C-alpha positions in Angstrom: -40.0 8.2 -53.0 -38.0 7.7 -56.2 -40.4 6.8 -58.9 -40.4 6.3 -62.7 -43.6 7.6 -64.3 -44.6 6.1 -67.6 -47.5 7.8 -69.3 -49.3 7.5 -72.6 -51.0 10.0 -74.8 -54.8 9.6 -74.8 -57.2 11.1 -72.3 -60.9 11.7 -71.9 -63.5 11.3 -69.1 -63.1 11.0 -65.3 -64.3 8.1 -63.0 -65.0 8.2 -59.3 -62.4 6.6 -57.0 -62.1 5.8 -53.3 -58.4 5.7 -52.4 -55.9 6.7 -49.8 -53.8 9.8 -50.4 -54.2 11.7 -53.7 -56.8 10.2 -56.1 -55.5 7.7 -58.6 -58.0 9.2 -61.0 -56.8 12.8 -60.7 -57.8 14.8 -63.8 -57.8 12.6 -66.9 -55.4 10.0 -65.6 -55.7 6.6 -64.0 -52.6 5.9 -61.9 -51.5 2.4 -61.4 -48.5 1.2 -59.3 -46.1 -1.2 -60.9 -43.4 -3.0 -58.8 -40.6 -4.8 -60.5 -37.2 -6.2 -59.5 -34.9 -3.8 -61.2 -32.0 -4.8 -59.0 -31.1 -7.7 -56.7 -31.3 -11.4 -57.5 -34.5 -11.1 -59.6 -33.2 -8.3 -61.8 -32.8 -10.4 -65.0 -36.5 -11.6 -64.8 -37.5 -8.1 -63.7 -36.1 -6.6 -66.9 -38.3 -8.9 -68.9 -41.4 -8.1 -66.8 -40.6 -4.4 -67.2 -40.8 -4.8 -70.9 -44.2 -6.5 -70.6 -45.4 -3.5 -68.6 -44.0 -1.1 -71.3 -45.9 -3.0 -74.0 -49.1 -3.0 -71.9 -48.9 0.7 -71.2 -48.6 1.6 -74.9 -51.3 -0.9 -75.9 -53.7 0.5 -73.3 -53.2 4.1 -74.2 -53.3 3.5 -77.9 -56.7 1.9 -77.4 -58.0 4.9 -75.4 -56.8 4.1 -72.0 -58.9 2.6 -69.2 -62.5 3.7 -69.2 -61.4 6.4 -71.7 -58.8 7.8 -69.4 -55.0 8.0 -69.9 -53.1 5.3 -68.0 -50.0 6.2 -66.0 -47.8 3.6 -64.5 -45.8 4.6 -61.5 -42.9 2.0 -61.5 -40.7 1.3 -58.5 -38.0 -1.2 -57.7 -38.4 -3.7 -54.9 -34.7 -4.7 -55.1 -35.9 -8.3 -55.0 -36.5 -7.9 -51.3 -39.7 -8.6 -49.3 -39.3 -5.7 -47.0 -38.8 -3.2 -49.8 -41.8 -4.7 -51.7 -43.9 -4.0 -48.5 -42.6 -0.5 -48.3 -43.3 0.2 -52.0 -46.9 -0.9 -51.8 -47.5 1.4 -48.9 -45.9 4.3 -50.7 -47.7 3.7 -53.9 -51.1 3.6 -52.2 -50.7 6.2 -49.4 -48.5 8.7 -51.3 -49.3 8.2 -54.9 -52.9 7.2 -54.5 -52.8 4.5 -57.2 -56.0 2.6 -57.9 -54.2 -0.8 -57.9 -50.8 -2.4 -57.8 -49.3 -4.7 -60.4 -46.4 -6.9 -59.2 -44.0 -7.4 -57.4 -41.9 -9.5 -59.7 -40.6 -12.1 -57.4 -42.5 -15.0 -55.7 -41.5 -14.1 -52.2 -41.8 -10.3 -52.5 -45.2 -10.8 -54.1 -46.5 -12.8 -51.1 -45.2 -10.2 -48.7 -46.8 -7.4 -50.7 -50.1 -9.3 -50.8 -50.4 -9.0 -47.0 -50.1 -5.2 -47.3 -52.7 -5.1 -50.1 -55.1 -6.8 -47.6 -54.4 -4.3 -44.9 -54.8 -1.3 -47.3 -57.7 -2.9 -49.2 -56.2 -2.2 -52.6 -56.3 -4.7 -55.5 -52.9 -6.3 -56.3 -52.3 -8.5 -59.3 -48.9 -10.3 -59.4 -47.4 -12.5 -62.0 -45.5 -14.8 -59.6 -48.1 -16.5 -57.4 -46.6 -20.0 -57.1 -45.2 -19.6 -53.5 -46.9 -19.8 -50.1 -50.5 -19.8 -48.8 -51.1 -16.3 -49.9 -52.8 -17.4 -53.1 -54.8 -20.5 -52.1 -56.4 -22.2 -49.1 -57.7 -21.0 -45.8 -55.2 -18.1 -45.6 -55.8 -16.8 -49.1 -55.3 -13.1 -49.6 -58.6 -11.2 -50.0 -57.1 -8.5 -52.3 -54.2 -10.2 -54.1 -54.6 -12.2 -57.3 -52.0 -14.2 -59.2 -51.4 -15.1 -62.8 -49.1 -18.2 -62.3 -50.2 -21.6 -61.1 -48.6 -23.3 -58.1 -45.9 -25.9 -58.6 -48.3 -28.6 -57.6 -50.9 -27.4 -60.2 -48.2 -27.2 -62.9 -47.2 -30.8 -62.2 -50.8 -32.0 -62.1 -51.7 -30.2 -65.3 -48.5 -31.5 -67.0 -49.3 -35.2 -66.4 -53.0 -34.7 -67.2 -52.1 -33.1 -70.6 -49.8 -36.1 -71.3 -52.5 -38.6 -70.3 -54.9 -36.9 -72.7 -52.4 -37.3 -75.5 -51.7 -40.9 -74.5 -55.4 -41.8 -74.5 -55.9 -40.3 -77.9 -53.0 -42.4 -79.2 -54.1 -45.6 -77.5 -51.0 -45.7 -75.2 -52.3 -44.7 -71.8 -49.6 -45.7 -69.2 -50.5 -48.0 -66.4 -47.5 -46.9 -64.4 -45.0 -44.1 -64.1 -41.7 -43.4 -62.3 -40.8 -39.9 -61.1 -37.4 -38.4 -61.1 -37.1 -35.0 -59.3 -34.5 -32.5 -58.3 -34.9 -31.7 -54.6 -34.3 -27.9 -54.9 -36.8 -25.1 -55.6 -40.0 -25.8 -57.6 -39.3 -29.4 -59.0 -40.4 -31.1 -55.8 -43.7 -29.2 -56.1 -44.1 -30.3 -59.7 -43.4 -33.9 -58.7 -46.1 -33.7 -56.0 -48.6 -32.5 -58.5 -47.6 -35.4 -60.9 -48.3 -37.8 -58.1 -51.7 -36.3 -57.5 -52.6 -36.5 -61.2 -51.4 -40.1 -61.3 -53.5 -41.1 -58.3 -56.6 -39.3 -59.8 -56.1 -41.2 -63.1 -55.5 -44.6 -61.5 -51.9 -44.7 -62.7 -49.4 -46.5 -60.4 -46.3 -44.6 -59.3 -43.7 -47.4 -59.1 -40.7 -45.3 -57.8 -39.6 -41.8 -57.1 -35.9 -41.0 -57.5 -34.7 -37.7 -56.0 -31.4 -35.9 -56.5 -29.7 -32.6 -55.5 -29.2 -29.7 -57.8 -25.4 -30.2 -58.0 -25.6 -33.9 -58.9 -23.0 -35.0 -61.5 -24.0 -38.6 -62.1 -27.6 -39.9 -62.1 -26.8 -43.4 -63.3 -27.8 -44.9 -60.0 -31.2 -43.2 -60.0 -31.9 -44.1 -63.6 -30.8 -47.7 -62.9 -33.4 -47.8 -60.2 -36.0 -46.5 -62.7 -35.0 -49.1 -65.2 -35.5 -51.8 -62.5 -39.0 -50.5 -61.7 -39.8 -50.8 -65.4 -42.5 -48.0 -65.7 -44.4 -47.3 -68.8 -43.4 -43.6 -68.5 -40.7 -41.7 -66.7 -41.7 -38.2 -65.6 -38.8 -35.8 -64.9 -39.1 -32.6 -62.8 -35.9 -30.6 -62.6 -34.0 -27.5 -63.6 -31.7 -27.4 -66.6 -28.4 -28.6 -65.2 -29.7 -31.7 -63.4 -32.2 -32.5 -66.2 -29.3 -32.7 -68.6 -27.6 -35.1 -66.2 -30.7 -37.3 -66.1 -30.9 -37.4 -69.9 -27.2 -38.3 -70.2 -27.7 -41.1 -67.7 -30.7 -42.5 -69.7 -28.5 -42.4 -72.8 -25.6 -44.1 -71.1 -27.9 -46.9 -69.9 -29.4 -47.2 -73.3 -32.9 -46.5 -71.9 -35.6 -45.3 -74.3 -36.4 -41.6 -74.5 -39.7 -41.8 -76.2 -41.5 -42.7 -73.0 -40.1 -39.7 -71.1 -42.3 -36.7 -70.1 -40.6 -33.5 -69.0 -42.5 -31.6 -66.4 -39.5 -29.4 -65.8 -38.5 -25.8 -65.5 -36.2 -25.5 -68.5 -35.7 -23.4 -71.6 -36.3 -25.9 -74.3 -33.7 -24.5 -76.7 -31.0 -24.5 -74.0 -31.9 -28.1 -73.1 -31.7 -29.3 -76.7 -28.4 -27.5 -77.1 -27.0 -29.6 -74.2 -28.4 -33.0 -75.0 -29.1 -33.0 -78.7 -30.7 -36.1 -80.2 -30.7 -37.9 -76.9 -34.0 -36.1 -76.3 -35.7 -37.5 -79.4 -39.2 -38.7 -78.7 -39.4 -37.0 -75.3 -42.6 -35.0 -74.5 -42.4 -31.5 -73.1 -45.1 -29.4 -71.5 -44.8 -25.7 -72.4 -47.1 -22.7 -72.1 -48.2 -21.0 -75.2 -46.4 -17.9 -74.0 -43.1 -19.8 -74.1 -42.9 -19.4 -77.8 -45.5 -16.8 -79.0 -44.3 -16.9 -82.6 -45.3 -20.6 -83.0 -48.6 -20.8 -81.2 -51.1 -22.7 -83.4 -54.2 -20.8 -84.6 -56.6 -23.1 -82.8 -54.9 -22.8 -79.4 -57.3 -21.3 -76.8 -55.1 -18.3 -76.1 -53.9 -17.8 -79.7 -55.6 -14.4 -80.1 -54.4 -13.1 -76.7 -50.8 -14.2 -77.4 -50.9 -12.8 -80.9 -52.1 -9.4 -79.5 -49.5 -9.5 -76.8 -46.7 -10.2 -79.3 -47.8 -7.4 -81.6 -48.0 -5.0 -78.6 -44.6 -6.1 -77.5 -43.0 -5.7 -80.9 -44.6 -2.2 -81.3 -42.3 -1.2 -78.4 -39.4 -3.6 -79.0 -39.3 -4.2 -82.8 -37.9 -7.5 -84.0 -37.5 -8.9 -80.4 -39.4 -12.0 -79.3 -41.0 -11.6 -75.8 -40.4 -14.0 -72.9 -43.0 -15.7 -70.7 -42.2 -13.2 -68.0 -43.1 -10.3 -70.2 -46.4 -12.2 -71.1 -47.1 -12.6 -67.4 -46.7 -8.9 -66.5 -48.6 -7.8 -69.6 -51.5 -10.0 -68.5 -51.7 -8.4 -65.1 -52.3 -5.0 -66.7 -55.0 -6.4 -69.0 -56.7 -8.1 -66.1 -56.9 -4.9 -64.3 -58.3 -3.2 -67.4 -61.0 -5.8 -67.7 -61.8 -5.9 -64.0 -62.4 -2.1 -64.0 -64.6 -2.5 -67.1 -66.6 -5.3 -65.5 -66.9 -3.3 -62.2 -68.0 -0.2 -64.0 -65.6 1.9 -61.9 -62.3 1.9 -60.1 -63.9 1.5 -56.7 -61.6 -0.9 -54.9 -64.3 -3.3 -53.6 -65.9 -3.5 -57.0 -62.6 -4.2 -58.8 -61.7 -6.8 -56.2 -65.1 -8.5 -56.7 -64.7 -8.4 -60.5 -61.3 -10.0 -60.3 -62.6 -12.8 -58.1 -65.4 -13.4 -60.5 -63.0 -14.3 -63.4 -64.0 -17.7 -64.7 -62.2 -18.9 -67.7 -60.5 -15.6 -68.2 -58.1 -15.8 -71.2 -54.8 -13.8 -71.1 -51.5 -13.9 -72.9 -49.9 -16.0 -70.2 -52.7 -18.2 -68.8 -56.4 -19.0 -68.4 -57.7 -18.1 -65.0 -60.7 -19.3 -63.0 -60.6 -17.8 -59.5 -62.6 -19.0 -56.5 -63.0 -17.3 -53.1 -60.3 -19.7 -51.7 -58.0 -19.8 -54.7 -56.6 -16.6 -56.3 -54.3 -18.2 -58.8 -54.9 -20.6 -61.8 -55.9 -24.2 -61.1 -54.3 -27.3 -62.5 -57.0 -27.4 -65.2 -56.3 -23.7 -66.1 -52.6 -24.6 -66.5 -53.4 -27.6 -68.5 -55.6 -25.6 -70.9 -53.0 -22.8 -71.1 -50.3 -25.3 -72.2 -49.2 -27.4 -75.2 -47.6 -30.8 -75.4 -44.6 -31.0 -77.7 -42.5 -33.9 -78.9 -38.9 -33.5 -79.9 -38.4 -35.1 -83.3 -34.6 -34.9 -83.4 -34.7 -31.8 -85.6 -37.4 -29.7 -83.9 -40.6 -29.7 -81.8 -43.9 -30.9 -82.9 -47.2 -30.0 -81.2 -48.8 -33.3 -80.2 -51.4 -32.1 -77.9 -54.5 -34.3 -78.0 -56.6 -31.4 -79.4 -54.0 -30.3 -82.0 -55.3 -30.0 -85.5 
């Protein structure tokens, strides 16, 4: 097996370990498998995740390792493929004897790898955990744990955060309209928005859908205007979101009652639409802009520590949310081993499942036996609500000071 071994400098005591193959605690080293997408469709995101792991490795070993032992990451490429991810988990456990696996980096490979983690009974912590039944429900994986919320939870948390702001400002909407792209994650976001609206007693007057390659959303936005909602919630990717905003502008519809529960990079979006977004509200994780997280944000300390660790390895470079996610997987494993008092797989698994309000650089996590990824409430608490002022973004979260 071709591997890349990344090791730090500090080493002291030895812990007991039950594992297949050679011990993941041989000598003075704790061996951890890391699966990233270094090639294939997920390579660009995989590159960011690899940087998060690099930052985590240096941070762990600079602090004395895990349980006083040097940490060694054995990093492999899943090629953005489910079958390769499955193969790599088996190789890492059976041949390298790792104590746990971090990754894979893609949503589909991560779900595939989780099933192998179950059969091998080895803890697996993946950043992408938004796809499939692996992470939640009656078929939840026993041994795999995720850092990212489902699309439904993201949408639910997004509207709930907005409603908190609206209530604090005396402007709670009685009704909303939903506009959603039909490809990828946006339909899941829209489903979560609908759930949050129902829970809050807010009427959904209309839902307008469109394909990713849409070039004119004037008909859909005309239907929204006819429904006359108090708030329009948009769930889309960048290209169609831009088309939605241009249609609103063309129809002279207000932008200050628009909530974006979308998968977009805010700077790219503003570059495309400019002042047409003035007054819009945007949900964003604290990890989306680590340099600007307010001091009173629940994850401020974790994000600050992550940014420092990242820039110790990549000076002057701002980290992405993907780097924050992979970094958090490593810190979760560290803390689970500490809570368990050993690297015994069953004890580490139980310690992970006991996380309740765990705070990381990417998200807050409260696991349950039938949910191994963040809840809607976790996502809501891990995020901030911003308003675009025409010149920049202002944090308007209800608890902002």
